[in-house]
C-alpha positions as CSV (number, residue, x, y, z in Angstrom):
1,M,35.8,-9.1,113.5
2,G,35.0,-11.2,110.6
3,R,38.4,-10.8,109.0
4,A,40.2,-11.5,112.3
5,K,38.2,-14.7,112.7
6,Y,38.9,-15.7,109.1
7,M,42.6,-15.4,109.7
8,I,42.6,-17.1,113.0
9,F,40.4,-20.0,112.0
10,K,42.2,-20.4,108.6
11,G,45.4,-21.1,110.5
12,E,47.5,-20.4,107.4
13,T,50.0,-17.8,106.4
14,L,48.5,-14.9,104.5
15,T,49.7,-14.1,101.0
16,A,51.0,-10.6,100.4
17,M,47.8,-9.8,98.5
18,E,45.5,-11.0,101.3
19,A,47.5,-8.9,103.8
20,Y,47.0,-5.9,101.5
21,Q,43.3,-6.6,101.0
22,F,42.8,-6.9,104.8
23,G,44.6,-3.7,105.4
24,L,47.6,-5.3,107.1
25,A,50.0,-4.1,104.5
26,E,50.1,-0.7,102.7
27,K,51.7,-1.9,99.5
28,V,52.7,-5.0,97.7
29,C,55.7,-5.1,95.4
30,S,58.0,-7.7,93.9
31,R,61.0,-9.1,95.9
32,E,63.3,-7.5,93.3
33,S,61.9,-4.0,93.8
34,L,61.5,-4.2,97.6
35,M,64.6,-2.4,98.6
36,D,64.0,0.4,96.0
37,E,60.5,0.8,97.4
38,V,61.8,0.9,101.0
39,H,64.5,3.5,100.0
40,R,61.9,5.7,98.2
41,L,59.6,5.6,101.3
42,A,62.5,6.3,103.7
43,M,63.6,9.3,101.6
44,K,60.1,10.7,101.4
45,I,59.8,10.4,105.2
46,A,63.2,11.9,105.7
47,S,62.4,14.8,103.5
48,N,59.7,15.9,105.9
49,G,60.5,18.0,108.9
50,P,61.9,15.9,111.8
51,F,59.7,17.6,114.4
52,A,56.6,17.1,112.3
53,V,57.4,13.4,111.8
54,K,58.0,13.0,115.5
55,A,54.8,14.8,116.4
56,C,52.8,12.7,113.9
57,K,54.3,9.5,115.4
58,G,53.3,10.6,118.9
59,V,49.8,11.6,117.9
60,S,49.1,8.4,116.0
61,T,50.4,6.3,118.9
62,K,48.2,8.2,121.4
63,A,45.2,7.9,119.1
64,W,45.8,4.1,118.7
65,N,46.0,3.6,122.4
66,F,43.1,6.0,123.3
67,P,40.2,4.2,125.0
68,W,37.6,5.2,122.3
69,R,35.1,2.7,123.5
70,R,34.6,4.6,126.8
71,L,33.4,7.6,124.9
72,S,30.3,5.8,123.6
73,E,29.3,4.3,127.0
């Protein structure tokens, strides 16, 4: 909550490093190496089984949308 308020109240664009530190970005790289990094990640994901990738996407989406708060009430 503190980080969210900081970003909202600050009213400024985050730097790449701030986004990384706040957990909004997984990696920071230079503009020059961006497409190489994207290609490496895409190739890594593509090398995994398509059904496994699809299942992981589905499970992570369901977990994100699950009403966890209700479990503790």
